[in-house]
N, C-alpha and C positions, 0 to 999 in steps of 0.2 A: 596798185592791181596787183594780186599776188601772182607767182608765174606756176607752172603746169606742175611741178612738182610741191608748191604750198598748199594748191588745191587737191594734189593726190591725199598728202599727208591729214589735211583737214576731211577729207573723206574718209579716210581710216579710222581717224579718230573718232568720227559721228557713227561709225558702224558699230564700234564695241559698245556693250550696253554698261551704264554703269554697275549695275547688279544683275548678277543672273538669275534668273527663275530658278526658284526650288527643285534641286535634283539635276540640275545641268552643270556639268564641269567641262572646262575647256582643256584641249589636249595642249602638248607641247606646240604645236603648230597653229594654236590659238582657236581653233573650229571646234565646235562643240564635239563632246564625246557619248553623253548619255542619251536618254530616248526624248525624242523630239514632241513624242505623244505625251510625255509628263508634263512637258514646258506647256501643250498645246491645251490640256486639262487643267492646269493652273489657270490660262487666261481665260477659257471659256466659263471658269469658277467665279471670276469677278463680274459675270455680266449679269445684269438683274433677271431676276426668275421670270420677270413677265416678258422676255425677250422670246420672239416667235421662230428665230432663225435657227435654224441646226448649226450646231458647231461643227468646225471645219474636220475637228477628228474625233472618236468614239470616247464618250465620255472615261472610259477605262480601257487600262491597255488589254488588247487580247493576250491571251494565255502563251501564245508563240510570236512574241515580240522580244527584243532583247530588254532585260533589265535597266532600269536607271539605278544612278549610283546607290540611292535608297536601299532598293529592292537587293543589290548586290552585294551591299554593306551586310545585310541580316542574313543573306543567305551564308555570305562566307565567315560570319562570327558563327553560327547554326555549326557550318563545317568543323572550323577550328575548335570552337568548345567540344564537340563531340569527339573529335580526335583525342583531345587531351581526355576525356572522361574512358575511354578506352586503350589508353596509353599504359601499358605495365606498369607494376608499381615498382620494380626493379628491373628496368631495362638494361641489355646489355650495353656494354660499350659501344658495338657497331652501330645498333640501333640509335643511341644516342646523338652519335656525330651525323647519322642519315636525318635523324629530325632536325637538326641544328642546319645542316643545308637546305632539308625541305623549307625552312622557316625565312631561309634568307633568298632561297629560289621564288619560296611564293610571292615574297614583297617586291621581286622585280617582274613577275609577271603578272600581277595583279591588274586588271583592266583599267581602272582609274590612276591614272597616271599621278595625279597631288596625293592620292591616298597611300599611292605606292611606296612616293619618294618620302612621304612623312613618316610611313612605319619603316622604312632603312634609316632614318636618321635617329628617330626614337630608338631603335636597335642597337645604334653607335654610341648612345649616351650612357656613361658609368651604370652600371647595375641592370641593364635591361637587355643585355647578349639573353638570347634563349636560354631558359632552365630548364634541363631535360634530364635530368638525373634520377627523377621519382616521377609517378602520376601525381601526386600531392605538389610538388615542386614545377611542375610542368603549367598544371590546372591554374595554380594561382599566379605565373607569371602570364597566362593567357589573359586571366583576369585583370591583372593590370594592366595590360596591353589594350584590352579594349575599354578599360577605365579610363587610360591617356585618352582615347577619341572621344569618348563620351564627354570628358571634361572639355575639350577643343570645340565641341558642336555644342555645349550650353545643356548638354542632359545630366541627370543624375548620372552618380557612381553607385556599382553594384557591392554589395560585401563579399569581398573573396572570401571570408572565413565560409560561405553558404556555397560555393563554387559548385562542389560536389553533390550538393542535396539538388541544384537546380540542373545541372548537367548530366547527373552520373545516376543518383540512386532515388533522385525524386524528391518532392516536396514531404515532410514529417506528416503533413495533415492529410498525406495519402491521395491528393487531389491528382496526382499523375498515374495512379494505377487504376 
């Protein structure tokens, strides 16, 4: 017969899911930090279409809800790529220094702790420190950073030769203008 300590450990291990639902990330304390609505949405989408019961949560997130990690990631990459697109062609040394500081600070303040830690580690690897001596260099570096994340997530990589067309000038076929 297990004692109270063993029973408590059994309850704790049973409470931790084997695989988290899409969009859910655990904080350093082991508690979920992303939107519970996203998790509930995924669970309700598994129910058969003939079910007449109402889902416990709305089918989609209201616009005033916190973003889950996927929405946060998309928005963050849009912001970061947009910053590179408007970065000066020849930034003064002071801006270069501030930009490096910004990227390091961003990686520490990012709301997904797992993503933040991963980005900090990536920037410490050889050749991955922020390259900010020109718009071209910063834009390519950001594209490489984004591609490193895409690879880890099993997504396709973007051709970094087209970063400026995607984020600054618009596609050559005119569909952005």
